[in-house]
N, C-alpha and C positions, 0 to 999 in steps of 0.2 A: 386382482390377479389376472394375468394375461391368459386368455383361453387358448388351449392347444389348437394348432391349425387343423382344420378339417378339410380333407380333399374334396374338391367339387365333384359332384356326381356328373357322369357323362350325360349331357342333355338329350341326345338322341336315344341313348339306351333307356333313359327314363321314359321317353315317349313310347318306345317299343315294348318295354317290359311292364309298364304300369298304366293305370288310367291316366288320362291327360291331367296335368297339374292344375290345381285350382287357380293359381295366380295367372294362368294364361287363358282362363275361360271366364265368360260372363255367366250371370245367373241362369239364363236360358241356354244351356250348354249343348243342346242338340239342334242340328240344322232343321229349319222349318221354312217352307215357302211363304209363311206369314211374317218372316223377320222384317222389322222396321227399325233396327238399331242405328242405321245411318240415315238421319232425317233428309239430307239432300237427295240421296238415292231413292228413298221411299217416296218422296214427293214427286220426283221425276217420273218414277214408274206409275204413279197415280195418273199423271198427265198422259203417259203413253197408252195406258189402258183406256182412258177416255177417248183418245184419238183413234186407237186401233183396238176395238173391243174383241177382235178375234185373236189377238196376240196373247201369249202366255203372260208376259210383262210382270213377272214376279221373280224373287230369288230363284236361281236355277240349281236344281240338285245335281249331284254327281251322277255319272252314268257308268254302269258296270258294277260287278260284285266288289264289295270291300274286302281287303286282305289279299288281293291278287299280287303277283310278283312285280308288276309294273304300274306305277301311278303317273299319269300324264297331267301336268298342271299348265293351264293356259292363263291368260290375263283376266278376261271378264267376258260376259255374253255380248254378242254383237246385236245391233238393233234389229236387223232382219234375219238373224241367224238364231242363236239359242234363245234370245229374248222373244222371238216369235214362236218357236217350236217347243221350248221348254226342255231342250236337251243340249248339252255342251257341243259346240262346233257343228251344229246341225242347221243347215239352211243358208250358209254363206260360202264364199270361196275357200276360206281357211278350212272349213269342214270337208269340202270336197277333196282337198289335198291330203288332209290328215286321214280321213277314212279310207281313201284309196290306198294310202301307204299302209295302214293297218291291215287291210285286206291282202295286200301283196305279201306281207310277212306272216300271214296266217293268224292275225290277232283280231279279226272281225269276220263275221259270216257274210258280209256284203261290202262292196266298195262304194255304193251309193247310199248316203244317209237318209235320203228322202223317199217317200213312196210316190205313187202316181198322182196323189193330190197335193204334193209338195209339203207334206207334213212329215214328222219324224217317222221313219220306217220302223214299224213295230217288230218286223221280222229280223232286223239287224241286232245281233248280239256280239258282245266283246268276248274274247277268249284270252284269259291271262292278263288282262289289263283293265284299268279304270280311268275315267277322264273327269277332271274337275277344273275349277278356276280359282285363282288367288282371290278374286272378288266375285261374289255370286250374283250381283245385280248389274244391270246395264248402267254404265255411268255416262253422263252428258259428254259429248264429243269423244267418247271412248277413253276418257281420262279420269280414273279414280283418284281421289285425293289421298295423301299419305295416311290420314287418320282413318279413312275408310278401308284401306288395305290392312292397317293394323287391327281394326275392329273385326274384320272378316277372318283374320289369321287364326282365331280359335277353332274355326271349322277345319282349317288345314292341319292344325295340331291333331285333331281327331282322325283325319285321314292318315297321318303318319303313324298314329297309335295302332291302327288296324293292319299295318304292313307286316309281313313276315320278316324275320331277320335275313339280311342279305338282299332284300328287295331293291329294285331300281326305281328311280324317279326321273322323269324327263321334264325339264322346265323349258317351256316355250317362251323365250324372251327374258329380258333382264328382271322385270318386275316379278315374274313367276319364280325365277331363280332366287331372288332376295326373299320372297315370301316363304319359300321352303326353308331357307336358312333360319329365318326368324322363327318359324314354327318349331325348329329343332333347338332353339336357344343358342344359335351359332352366330359368329361375327361375319358380316358380309366381306370385310377386307381380307379374311383368311381364305376365301374361296372365290376367285375371280371368274366372272362370266366369260365364256368364249364358245363360239359355235363348235360343236362336237367335242367340247371339253368334258372330262370325266373327273369327278371328285369323290374320293372315298371319305365318307363322313364317320365320325365317332359312332360306334354301335353297329357298324357294318353296312349301313345303307350306302348306295352308290347314286350320286346325282350326276345326270347327264344334261348338257345344255344344247339348245338349238335356237337359232333365230326363229321368231314367231312365223307361222305359215300364213301370214296375212297377204291379201292381194297386193298391198303396197310393197312388201318385201319381195314378193315374187316378180312383180312388174319391174322393179329396179334391179333385179338379179342379185339382191343381197342373199336371198335364199332360192335355190333351185330345187326341183323335185329330186335330182340326184343327190344334192347335199342333205336333204331330209332323209332320204333312203340310207345314206352313209351313217347317219346317227343311229338309226334302227339296227343297222348291221353291227355297229359297235356294241349296242346293248345286247343283241342276240349272241354275240361272241362270248359273253360272260356266262350266260345260263339260258336254258330253255324256258320260255315264258308260256308256251302253249300247254294247256292242261293235259 
């Protein structure tokens, strides 16, 4: 006997309203800096720690309170940035541009992410936002493999689960954009990446896109400071993120 059609649940609503689905999570379903689920990345970081014993060189945790109205998603830690300091976007050019922008719009307490010793500034706090990466480990040549992006996606599922209804997500680059969609169980083809594009996702989340604030993108003028500011202006037009 043919079973009656059951409507498919809204994947993003599932993430927002219930604990992350078991099918999208592995057994160790909470982020830990001891994660070694991607052998290539874990082995690479072992070598980095041996060569640079003062570097963090572990999976990098998110920065900022969970459940804030804005989640910023980057690609992965940079060798001399987050991989060194242990905090997303801290220690390289991309971080300088991102944190100065956050400070300009009242979303951080300081524009400079480093302290006088060039370490993560402990006095810097985020206001109304949180920063994470699609991949938590430094990848060789800054290029994570597709399987590594998929493996790390369960952590992003948990980030989405903590968001309040109507929250905004800012994806910095195509990989971050696609990782967010995958975490919500959505099809990439239905939400095309584009700088300053805005997508309303099922369940009420809003996804904004920006070119990544890397040195390469800014040197080639693919992304300018004004263009990044424009994206934040678009986000702030929708609702107030400051506590």
